[in-house]
N, C-alpha and C positions, 0 to 999 in steps of 0.2 A: 328552749334557750339552749344553745350549745355548751358541752361542757369545757370549762375553761383551763381543765387539767388534762385534756387529751392531748395525746403526742401526735407530733405530725408524722406521717410516713410518706415513702416514697411509692412509686407505682407498683411495686411487687408487694406491698403490704407490709413490710419490715418497718420498724421504727426508723425515723430519720435520726441521724447523730444528733447528740445534744448540743444546743446552742453554745457557741463561742464567744467569749468576750462580753460585750454590752449589750445582750439579747437579741443579736442578729443571728438568726438560724443559718447555718451553713448550707448551701445549694445541694441538693441530692446528687449522689454520685451518678456520673454518667455510665449507662449500661452499655457494655460492648456488645456487638453482634459478631457471630462467627463470619469469617472470611468466605467470600464467594468462591466456589469451586470453579475452577476454570480448565480443569482437564479431568479425563477419566482415569482413575487410578489403574496401574497395570494389573491384568488378570493374574491370579495367583497360578503358577506353574504347578502342573501334577507331579508330586513327587513319585519317585519309582516305588513301586510295592516292596515292602520290607516285611520279613517274616523273622522277627526276633534276631535281627543282624546276621541271620545264618549266611546270607549271601556275601557278607564282608570277611567272613572267615576263609583264609587262603590255605593254611595248613590242613590238609586232609584228616590228618589224626585229631586236631582240635575240632573240626567239623563234625567228625563222627561222634567225639565225646559229648559236644554240646547237643547236636541232634538227637542222640540217645538219651540225654536227660530230658529233654523236651518231650520225648515220646512216652517215656516213663510217666513223667509229670501229668501229661495228658491222658494216659490211660487210667492212672489213679484217679483223676477228677472224674473221668467218664464213669468210672465204677462206682465212686461216692455219689455222684448225681443219679445213677441208675437206682441205689439204694433209696434215695429220698423218693424217687419216683414210685417205688414200689411201697414204700410206708405211706406215702399220700394216697395211693390207690387203695390200699387196706384201709385206710381212715375213711375215705369216700364210700367205701363199699360196705362199711361196718352196718350191720342190720340194727343196730340201738340208735342210729341217727334217723332222725325223721325225715331226712332228705338224702337218704341212702341211694347211691346210684347202682345201677347194674353193671356187669361187666361190658356189655354193649355200650353203654353211655360213656363208662370210663374209656373205653376204646376209641370213642368219637372224640373226646376231648383231647386224648393224647396222641391222636393219630396212630393207633395201634389196631391190630386185628383183636376181635373178642376174645378168641383163644389165648393170646399173648396177654392181654388185660388180666384175664382170670388167674394166669400163672403169676403175674406181678401181684396181684391182690394175695395169692397164696404166698408169694415170696415175703410180702410186706408183713404179713401176720407172724411169719418167722422171726422177722427182725423185731416186731413189737413184743413178742413174747417174752424176751428177757427184761424188757422195760417193765412189763406187767408183773413178772415175778418179783422184781426189786419193790415195786409198789406194794405188793401184798404182805410183805415183811413188817 
């Protein structure tokens, strides 16, 4: 026997609006379909390559100042990233790890030579040493 309290729903599964007036239900709302596409949208034009809007600076003094700021910022970022690489290499080579990697394995992962990887592991140990000293206190 059907449930006499079940609410009607439209095809989407959402409940139909409550009946209005004298017990006659309101017809379900008509669903609109998207309009048919009658043309192809224009292809996006390639924007000219921009490098931090340096190409738009016309004053040579301003251009020198801004490009110098960027060069210094990139150098600092590269040095910091190198420090993180060294720390990671030292941690991966730590013999206390059950999955410690050799310098050759680290070199293969980082696209370095094995000699450079060994130097980075050494450098990473020097960066980690102050952190270990703080932890010992």
